[in-house]
C-alpha positions in Angstrom: -68.6 61.3 -44.2 -72.6 59.7 -44.1 -71.8 57.9 -47.1 -68.1 57.0 -47.1 -69.5 55.4 -43.7 -71.8 53.6 -46.0 -69.4 52.8 -49.0 -67.1 51.6 -46.3 -69.2 49.7 -44.3 -70.6 47.6 -47.7 -66.8 47.5 -48.4 -66.0 45.6 -45.2 -68.6 43.4 -45.5 -68.2 42.2 -49.3 -64.4 41.8 -48.7 -64.7 39.6 -45.8 -67.6 37.3 -47.5 -65.2 37.1 -50.6 -62.1 36.4 -48.7 -64.8 33.5 -46.9 -65.9 31.8 -49.4 -62.3 32.3 -52.0 -60.2 31.7 -49.7 -60.7 27.8 -49.0 -61.3 27.2 -52.8 -58.3 28.8 -54.2 -55.6 27.3 -51.4 -58.2 23.5 -52.5 -57.0 24.7 -55.8 -53.3 25.2 -55.1 -53.1 22.0 -53.4 -54.5 20.1 -55.7 -53.6 20.9 -58.9 -50.3 22.7 -57.6 -51.5 26.0 -58.6 -50.5 28.6 -56.3 -51.1 31.5 -58.6 -55.1 31.3 -58.4 -54.0 32.8 -54.7 -52.5 35.8 -56.8 -55.8 36.0 -59.1 -58.2 35.9 -56.5 -56.1 38.1 -54.3 -56.4 40.6 -57.3 -60.2 39.9 -58.0 -61.0 40.9 -53.6 -58.6 44.4 -54.3 -60.2 45.2 -56.9 -63.6 44.6 -55.0 -62.8 46.5 -52.5 -61.6 49.3 -54.4 -64.5 49.3 -56.8 -66.9 49.4 -53.6 -65.0 51.9 -51.4 -64.2 54.3 -54.9 -60.6 54.6 -54.7 -58.2 54.2 -58.6 -55.3 54.5 -58.7 -52.6 55.3 -61.4 -49.2 54.1 -62.2 -46.1 56.9 -63.1 -43.0 55.4 -64.4 -44.3 52.3 -65.0 -40.9 51.8 -67.6 -38.2 50.9 -64.2 -40.8 48.3 -63.2 -38.4 45.3 -63.5 -40.2 42.6 -65.8 -37.3 39.8 -66.4 -35.8 40.3 -62.6 -36.9 39.3 -58.5 -36.9 43.4 -57.1 -38.0 44.1 -53.9 -40.2 47.0 -54.0 -39.5 49.9 -51.1 -42.5 52.3 -50.5 -44.0 54.4 -48.0 -46.2 53.7 -45.8 -49.2 56.1 -45.6 -52.4 54.3 -44.8 -53.9 50.3 -44.8 -54.6 50.6 -48.2 -51.3 51.0 -49.5 -50.6 47.2 -48.8 -53.7 45.8 -51.0 -53.0 49.0 -54.0 -49.5 48.0 -54.0 -50.3 44.7 -54.2 -51.8 44.6 -57.3 -50.7 47.4 -58.7 -46.5 46.6 -59.1 -46.6 43.1 -60.2 -49.2 40.1 -61.1 -47.3 37.8 -58.0 -46.3 40.3 -55.4 -45.2 38.8 -52.0 -44.8 41.0 -49.2 -43.1 40.9 -46.0 -45.8 41.5 -43.9 -46.2 42.4 -40.1 -46.8 39.0 -38.0 -49.9 40.6 -36.6 -51.6 39.4 -39.2 -51.4 35.7 -38.5 -54.4 36.4 -36.0 -56.3 35.9 -38.7 -56.1 31.9 -39.6 -57.8 32.0 -42.7 -56.3 35.0 -44.4 -52.4 33.6 -42.6 -52.9 30.5 -44.4 -53.1 31.9 -47.5 -50.8 34.2 -46.7 -48.4 31.5 -46.2 -49.3 29.7 -49.4 -48.5 32.3 -51.6 -45.1 32.9 -50.2 -45.7 35.9 -48.3 -43.6 35.7 -45.4 -44.3 37.2 -41.9 -42.1 38.9 -39.4 -41.5 40.0 -36.2 -39.4 42.9 -35.5 -39.2 42.6 -31.7 -37.9 39.5 -31.9 -34.0 39.8 -33.3 -33.7 36.2 -34.4 -37.5 35.3 -35.5 -36.6 38.5 -37.6 -33.5 38.0 -38.9 -34.9 34.2 -39.9 -37.7 35.7 -41.7 -35.4 38.2 -43.2 -33.3 34.8 -44.7 -36.5 33.0 -46.0 -36.9 36.1 -48.3 -33.2 36.3 -49.2 -33.8 33.2 -50.4 -37.0 33.2 -52.1 -36.0 36.5 -54.1 -33.1 34.5 -55.3 -35.5 31.8 -56.9 -37.4 34.6 -58.5 -40.1 36.0 -56.1 -40.5 40.2 -56.0 -41.1 41.5 -52.4 -43.0 44.8 -51.2 -41.5 45.8 -48.2 -42.2 49.4 -45.9 -39.2 50.0 -44.5 -40.4 52.9 -41.9 -42.3 50.0 -40.0 -45.3 51.2 -39.8 -47.9 54.0 -41.2 -46.6 57.9 -40.5 -49.2 60.1 -39.0 -47.3 63.0 -40.8 -45.7 63.8 -44.0 -42.4 63.0 -43.0 -40.7 59.8 -43.7 -40.3 57.7 -40.8 -36.7 55.8 -40.1 -36.0 53.1 -42.4 -35.8 49.5 -40.5 -32.8 47.5 -42.0 -34.6 44.2 -42.6 -35.4 44.7 -46.0 -32.4 46.1 -47.3 -30.5 43.2 -46.0 -32.4 40.5 -47.7 -31.8 42.6 -50.9 -28.0 42.4 -50.1 -28.3 39.1 -49.6 -30.3 38.4 -52.6 -28.1 40.9 -55.0 -31.8 41.9 -56.2 -32.3 45.5 -57.1 -34.3 47.8 -54.6 -37.1 49.7 -56.4 -38.0 52.8 -54.8 -41.6 53.7 -54.7 -44.2 56.6 -53.2 -47.3 56.3 -52.8 -49.5 59.4 -52.3 -53.2 59.3 -51.7 -53.8 56.6 -48.9 -53.8 59.6 -45.9 -56.1 61.4 -47.3 -58.0 58.1 -47.9 -57.8 56.6 -44.4 -56.8 58.2 -41.8 -54.8 56.8 -38.9 -56.9 55.3 -36.5 -60.5 55.8 -38.6 -62.0 53.1 -40.1 -63.9 55.3 -42.6 -62.6 55.2 -46.4 -62.7 58.1 -48.9 -62.7 57.7 -52.1 -59.6 59.0 -53.8 -57.2 58.7 -56.6 -53.8 57.2 -55.5 -50.7 58.4 -57.3 -47.8 55.8 -57.8 -44.7 56.6 -58.3 -41.9 54.7 -59.4 -37.9 55.0 -59.6 -35.4 53.8 -61.5 -34.2 50.4 -59.1 -30.6 50.3 -57.5 -28.8 47.7 -57.9 -27.5 46.3 -54.8 -25.2 43.8 -56.7 -21.7 44.5 -55.5 -23.1 45.8 -52.1 -22.0 44.4 -48.9 -23.5 44.4 -45.5 -21.1 46.7 -44.2 -22.9 49.3 -46.5 -26.3 49.0 -45.9 -26.3 52.7 -44.3 -24.9 54.4 -47.2 -27.5 52.1 -49.8 -30.4 53.4 -47.2 -29.5 56.2 -47.4 -30.2 56.5 -51.0 -33.3 54.4 -51.3 -34.6 56.8 -48.6 -33.4 60.0 -51.0 -35.3 58.6 -54.0 -38.3 57.8 -52.5 -38.6 61.0 -50.9 -37.9 63.0 -54.7 -40.8 60.6 -55.8 -43.1 61.4 -52.8 -41.9 65.1 -53.4 -43.1 65.0 -57.0 -46.0 63.6 -56.4 -46.5 66.3 -54.2 -46.1 68.5 -56.7 -48.5 66.6 -59.7 -51.2 67.0 -57.8 
């Protein structure tokens, strides 16, 4: 526990310094040279730095299901705070994220997120949330893939929480496929309420894309059931493989 605490502290310090130094530089380069991709390169570098210091490794099973020629919505269960950065690096070279608006309280990070095409969503305000969903649908139609956590928050147990509808509406509006993803190991790495990161091997299992072309908004509940079943099956495979 002591070693993990020391490694965690070193991780937080190193990543904070990295963000403080690289974010202004990356944003400046993105503005001057109209090169937003630099933000993704730096972002992946920060994730790799943090994972290396914390002792986190990951492997992707089912990588052949990852879309390479079209935008998609990656839909994943949510175990811990390490899930977003790992998936950001593992699933797609320029993965956009629908993120909780609370992160906007960190001005530097929020600015970099927005410049990279990430979209904040405040589920407490229905109209604002729907505007965010509309922006996401437009971005998807422009060719940008997104990561969503349909549970909306981290589950404290092995059970999936009820799924929110916003990300599915976004996918339907854009006619983008939904890729079911299950992550396993995040909870062991970082328990909810704890700041200590344990070294673990995270398994990311990717399922076959589920098409939304021809699906109407009235049929979204059926789509949610289908995606939830796919993620649940992938989670069962992860558990059996461990």
